[in-house]
C-alpha positions in Angstrom: -74.5 -12.0 -81.8 -73.6 -12.9 -78.1 -75.2 -12.0 -75.0 -72.3 -8.9 -74.4 -73.4 -7.4 -77.4 -76.2 -7.8 -78.0 -76.8 -6.4 -74.6 -78.4 -9.0 -72.7 -76.0 -9.5 -69.9 -75.9 -6.4 -68.9 -79.8 -4.7 -67.9 -78.0 -1.9 -67.5 -76.2 -2.0 -70.5 -76.4 1.0 -72.7 -78.0 4.3 -70.1 -76.2 6.4 -69.3 -74.8 6.9 -65.5 -76.7 8.7 -63.0 -74.8 10.6 -60.5 -76.9 9.7 -57.2 -76.5 13.6 -55.5 -76.9 15.5 -58.2 -79.7 13.6 -59.7 -77.7 14.3 -63.1 -76.6 11.2 -66.2 -72.9 11.4 -65.8 -71.0 12.2 -68.6 -69.0 8.9 -70.2 -65.4 11.0 -70.8 -65.6 12.3 -67.4 -65.0 8.6 -66.3 -62.1 6.4 -64.7 -60.0 5.7 -67.5 -58.8 2.8 -65.6 -62.2 1.7 -66.3 -62.9 1.8 -62.6 -66.1 1.6 -62.1 -68.3 4.7 -60.3 -69.2 3.3 -57.0 -65.6 1.6 -56.6 -63.7 5.9 -56.0 -61.8 6.2 -53.0 -64.7 8.2 -50.4 -64.5 11.5 -50.1 -65.1 14.4 -48.2 -68.8 15.2 -49.2 -68.9 11.3 -49.8 -68.5 11.9 -46.0 -70.8 14.6 -45.2 -72.9 13.0 -47.2 -73.3 9.7 -44.7 -72.9 11.2 -41.9 -75.9 14.0 -42.3 -78.3 10.3 -42.9 -76.6 9.0 -39.7 -77.4 12.6 -38.0 -81.2 11.8 -39.7 -81.8 8.4 -38.4 -81.8 8.7 -35.0 -82.1 5.7 -32.9 -85.1 5.8 -30.3 -85.2 4.1 -27.0 -88.6 2.1 -28.3 -85.8 1.0 -31.2 -83.8 0.2 -28.7 -86.8 -1.7 -26.9 -87.1 -3.4 -30.0 -83.4 -4.8 -30.6 -83.4 -6.3 -26.4 -87.0 -8.0 -27.0 -85.7 -9.7 -29.6 -81.8 -10.5 -28.2 -84.0 -11.2 -25.7 -86.9 -14.3 -27.3 -83.4 -15.3 -29.6 -81.4 -16.0 -25.9 -84.5 -17.6 -24.8 -85.1 -20.3 -26.9 -81.0 -21.1 -26.8 -81.9 -21.9 -23.4 -85.1 -24.1 -23.7 -83.2 -25.6 -26.0 -80.5 -26.6 -23.5 -82.9 -27.4 -20.9 -84.7 -29.8 -23.3 -81.5 -31.7 -24.5 -80.6 -31.8 -21.0 -83.0 -33.6 -19.4 -81.7 -36.3 -17.2 -81.6 -36.4 -13.5 -78.9 -35.4 -11.7 -78.7 -35.1 -7.8 -78.0 -31.3 -6.6 -76.6 -31.4 -3.2 -76.0 -28.1 -1.6 -75.4 -27.5 2.2 -76.9 -30.2 3.2 -79.8 -30.7 1.0 -80.0 -32.6 -1.9 -82.7 -33.4 -4.6 -83.4 -35.1 -7.8 -83.6 -32.5 -10.8 -82.6 -32.0 -14.9 -78.5 -31.0 -15.2 -80.4 -28.8 -17.6 -82.4 -26.5 -14.7 -79.9 -27.1 -12.5 -77.0 -25.4 -14.5 -80.5 -22.3 -14.6 -80.6 -22.6 -11.8 -76.7 -22.1 -11.2 -76.4 -19.0 -14.0 -79.1 -17.0 -12.3 -77.4 -17.2 -8.9 -73.6 -16.0 -11.1 -75.7 -13.1 -12.6 -77.7 -12.9 -9.3 -73.8 -12.2 -7.2 -72.1 -10.3 -10.2 -75.9 -7.7 -10.5 -75.1 -7.4 -6.1 -72.2 -6.1 -6.2 -72.6 -4.3 -9.8 -75.1 -2.5 -8.0 -72.4 -2.0 -4.7 -70.5 -0.1 -6.9 -72.9 1.8 -9.0 -73.7 3.1 -5.1 -70.9 3.7 -3.8 -69.3 5.8 -7.5 -72.9 7.6 -6.9 -72.4 8.5 -3.6 -68.7 9.9 -4.5 -70.4 12.1 -7.2 -73.5 13.7 -5.1 -70.3 14.3 -2.4 -68.3 15.6 -4.2 -71.3 18.2 -6.4 -72.5 19.7 -2.2 -68.3 20.2 -1.4 -68.2 21.7 -4.7 -71.4 24.1 -4.5 -70.2 25.2 -1.1 -66.9 26.6 -2.3 -69.3 28.0 -5.2 -71.1 29.5 -2.2 -68.7 30.5 0.4 -66.3 31.9 -3.6 -69.2 34.3 -4.2 -70.1 36.1 -0.9 
């Protein structure tokens, strides 16, 4: 007697398939004749609706976003620490006439921080500009609405 014949190779052998949505056993005669598994059928409208409902039930919160940000920050910090520890060779850095010696990894970290600060300052300036423009447009539209209602 082989494993396939005695049902040892398949732990679900001899069990009737169950429809997860309805919670009832499926009729074996109603399974696809092509030999395809029930889970390999194309996703229908009902299944897509169920997925959409499930996605709405599990909503992202600020706390979950914070946890994701913390995990990402920890990973980045570990990678930075590894980078710095692997680049401990001392180099001479000269900036506007001032010079000093520090590890290569630390010098590159300072350069990256400087670049990030520069990008942040430019980004803040642009956001401030957009907010001021939006505030001006709101004032103009509010004045126009008030004058037209008089």
